[in-house]
C-alpha positions as CSV (number, residue, x, y, z in Angstrom):
1,M,19.2,31.6,43.9
2,W,19.1,31.1,40.1
3,R,21.9,28.6,40.3
4,T,20.0,26.6,43.0
5,V,16.9,26.5,40.8
6,A,18.9,25.4,37.7
7,V,20.5,22.6,39.7
8,A,17.2,21.4,41.1
9,L,15.6,21.4,37.7
10,G,18.6,19.4,36.3
11,V,18.2,16.8,39.0
12,L,14.5,16.6,38.3
13,L,14.9,16.1,34.6
14,S,17.7,13.5,35.1
15,G,15.4,11.5,37.4
16,M,12.5,11.6,34.9
17,G,14.6,10.6,31.9
18,C,14.6,12.4,28.6
19,S,12.4,9.7,26.9
20,E,9.6,10.5,29.3
21,I,9.8,14.2,28.6
22,I,10.2,14.4,24.9
23,Q,8.2,12.0,22.7
24,T,8.9,12.2,19.0
25,E,5.9,11.9,16.8
26,P,6.3,9.8,13.5
27,K,6.1,11.9,10.4
28,S,5.0,9.0,8.2
29,V,4.9,5.3,7.7
30,V,6.8,3.6,4.9
31,V,5.2,0.4,3.5
32,T,7.3,-2.1,1.6
33,L,5.7,-4.6,-0.8
34,R,7.7,-7.5,-2.3
35,F,5.8,-9.7,-4.8
36,S,6.4,-12.1,-7.7
37,G,4.8,-12.5,-11.1
38,P,2.9,-15.1,-13.1
39,R,4.0,-18.6,-13.9
40,Y,2.8,-20.5,-16.9
41,V,2.0,-24.2,-17.7
42,G,1.7,-24.8,-21.4
43,G,3.3,-23.3,-24.5
44,F,0.8,-21.4,-26.5
45,Y,2.0,-18.0,-25.3
46,K,5.3,-19.2,-23.9
47,D,7.0,-15.8,-24.2
48,Y,3.9,-13.8,-23.3
49,L,4.0,-12.4,-19.7
50,P,1.2,-10.0,-18.9
51,A,2.0,-7.2,-16.5
52,T,1.1,-7.6,-12.8
53,D,-1.4,-5.2,-11.2
54,Y,-1.2,-4.1,-7.6
55,A,-2.6,-1.8,-5.0
56,V,-1.5,-0.7,-1.5
57,W,-3.9,1.1,0.8
58,V,-4.8,1.9,4.5
59,E,-7.8,0.9,6.5
60,D,-8.8,1.9,10.0
61,G,-9.3,-0.5,12.9
62,E,-12.9,-1.3,11.7
63,G,-11.7,-2.2,8.3
64,E,-13.0,1.0,6.7
65,Y,-11.1,2.4,3.7
66,I,-8.8,5.4,4.5
67,K,-6.5,6.1,1.6
68,T,-4.7,4.5,-1.4
69,L,-0.9,4.8,-1.2
70,G,-0.1,3.2,-4.6
71,I,-1.8,1.5,-7.4
72,S,-1.2,0.3,-11.0
73,Q,-2.1,2.9,-13.6
74,S,-4.1,0.3,-15.6
75,V,-6.5,-0.2,-12.7
76,V,-7.5,3.5,-12.4
77,S,-7.4,4.3,-16.1
78,V,-10.1,4.6,-18.7
79,G,-9.5,3.0,-22.1
80,K,-9.9,-0.1,-24.2
81,Y,-8.8,-2.6,-21.6
82,P,-9.9,-1.5,-18.1
83,H,-8.4,-3.4,-15.2
84,V,-10.3,-2.0,-12.2
85,D,-12.0,-5.4,-11.8
86,H,-8.6,-7.1,-11.5
87,L,-8.3,-6.0,-7.9
88,P,-11.7,-6.8,-6.4
89,T,-10.6,-6.4,-2.8
90,W,-9.3,-2.9,-3.3
91,K,-12.3,-2.0,-5.5
92,A,-14.8,-3.1,-2.8
93,K,-12.9,-1.3,0.0
94,S,-12.4,2.0,-1.9
95,G,-15.8,2.0,-3.5
96,V,-14.2,3.0,-6.8
97,T,-16.1,2.0,-10.0
98,Y,-15.3,2.3,-13.6
99,E,-18.1,4.7,-14.0
100,Q,-16.5,7.0,-11.5
101,L,-13.2,6.8,-13.4
102,Q,-15.1,7.7,-16.6
103,A,-16.6,10.7,-14.9
104,E,-13.1,12.0,-14.3
105,T,-11.6,11.4,-17.7
106,Q,-12.5,10.2,-21.1
107,E,-9.2,8.4,-21.5
108,G,-6.1,7.7,-19.5
109,I,-5.4,7.9,-15.7
110,A,-8.2,9.3,-13.5
111,P,-6.8,12.6,-12.1
112,S,-7.7,11.7,-8.5
113,F,-5.2,8.8,-8.7
114,D,-2.5,10.5,-10.8
115,A,-0.2,11.2,-7.8
116,V,-0.2,7.6,-6.5
117,S,-0.4,5.5,-9.7
118,R,2.6,3.7,-11.2
119,A,3.2,1.4,-14.1
120,S,2.2,-2.2,-13.7
121,V,5.1,-4.6,-13.2
122,L,6.2,-6.6,-16.2
123,F,8.0,-9.8,-15.0
124,R,10.5,-11.1,-17.5
125,E,11.5,-14.7,-17.3
126,D,14.7,-13.8,-15.5
127,M,12.9,-11.6,-12.9
128,V,12.0,-13.5,-9.8
129,D,10.3,-10.7,-7.8
130,T,10.3,-7.0,-7.3
131,T,10.1,-4.6,-4.3
132,L,8.1,-1.4,-4.2
133,T,7.8,1.2,-1.3
134,F,5.0,3.5,-0.5
135,E,4.7,6.3,2.1
136,W,1.7,7.1,4.2
137,D,1.6,10.7,5.5
138,L,-0.8,9.7,8.3
139,K,-3.6,11.5,6.6
140,D,-6.9,10.3,5.0
141,A,-8.1,10.8,1.5
142,R,-9.4,14.2,2.4
143,D,-5.9,15.2,3.6
144,Q,-7.0,15.3,7.2
145,A,-4.6,13.9,9.9
146,V,-5.9,10.6,11.4
147,P,-6.2,10.0,15.1
148,E,-4.0,7.6,17.0
149,G,-5.3,4.1,17.0
150,T,-5.2,0.8,15.1
151,Y,-4.8,0.8,11.3
152,Y,-4.1,-1.8,8.7
153,F,-1.8,-1.5,5.7
154,C,-3.2,-3.7,2.9
155,A,-2.0,-5.0,-0.5
156,E,-3.5,-6.8,-3.4
157,V,-1.7,-8.3,-6.4
158,A,-3.3,-9.6,-9.6
159,N,-1.5,-12.0,-12.0
160,I,-3.0,-13.2,-15.3
161,A,-2.6,-16.9,-15.9
162,K,-2.8,-17.4,-19.6
163,D,-2.1,-20.4,-21.9
164,R,-4.5,-19.8,-24.8
165,A,-5.2,-16.7,-26.9
166,D,-8.9,-16.8,-26.1
167,S,-8.8,-17.7,-22.4
168,Y,-7.2,-16.3,-19.2
169,E,-7.7,-16.2,-15.5
170,V,-7.0,-13.3,-13.2
171,I,-5.5,-14.6,-9.9
172,H,-5.7,-12.0,-7.2
173,E,-4.3,-12.2,-3.7
174,A,-4.7,-9.8,-0.7
175,T,-3.2,-9.5,2.7
176,R,-2.7,-6.9,5.4
177,G,-0.4,-5.9,8.3
178,K,-1.3,-4.0,11.5
179,L,-0.3,-0.6,12.8
180,D,-0.8,0.8,16.3
181,L,0.0,4.5,16.0
182,K,-0.3,5.0,19.7
183,A,2.1,2.2,20.7
184,R,4.3,2.9,17.6
185,T,4.2,-0.8,16.6
186,A,4.0,-2.4,13.1
187,S,3.2,-6.1,12.5
188,P,4.0,-7.5,9.1
189,A,1.3,-9.2,7.0
190,E,1.0,-12.9,6.4
191,P,2.6,-13.7,3.0
192,T,0.6,-15.3,0.2
193,E,1.8,-17.3,-2.9
194,H,2.8,-14.1,-4.7
195,I,2.9,-11.5,-2.0
196,L,6.1,-12.5,-0.5
197,E,6.5,-9.6,2.0
198,L,4.4,-6.7,3.2
199,K,5.8,-4.7,6.1
200,A,5.9,-1.2,7.5
201,E,8.1,1.1,9.5
202,Y,7.8,4.5,11.1
203,R,9.7,7.5,9.7
204,Y,10.6,10.2,12.2
């Protein structure tokens, strides 16, 4: 009798297909950002290349801020030359202000961003672009698992255009790609002049 049941169960499982029985849940999403640095016209500061600021974050299907995955240290630091205004899209979405950073620390990186902050990228003249990766654990800023649905992985990059000692312009660009956590799909973002690639893939 046991043999008959085992055979019948084996036939049933074979007919259904393993993929219909066991569905592997992704553990995280890895976001890859490739971007380039500033270019200059003029010679006043010919050898001066300011570092490039960046941020990568996640929004829900309604465009509401979920979590920052990575950001330049200078943007979330308190000090003589604050850069939080260099990334206006991220600032508006996250709601972070310089006053909030000052409430966390008198100088240096705000503790709430210490785990996700990295150095700004300094592009030398022989450096065409750079690639950084960030991992989303499928949780929000409160460390709570997010439900299945539509999400956006976003990036903003800020380059400083400078030709005179007393004048400069912050050129910021932002773009976003789309995730469907239920369908397990990831659509890359549209590139900009300096954001050359922004893509995501699931990690199981």
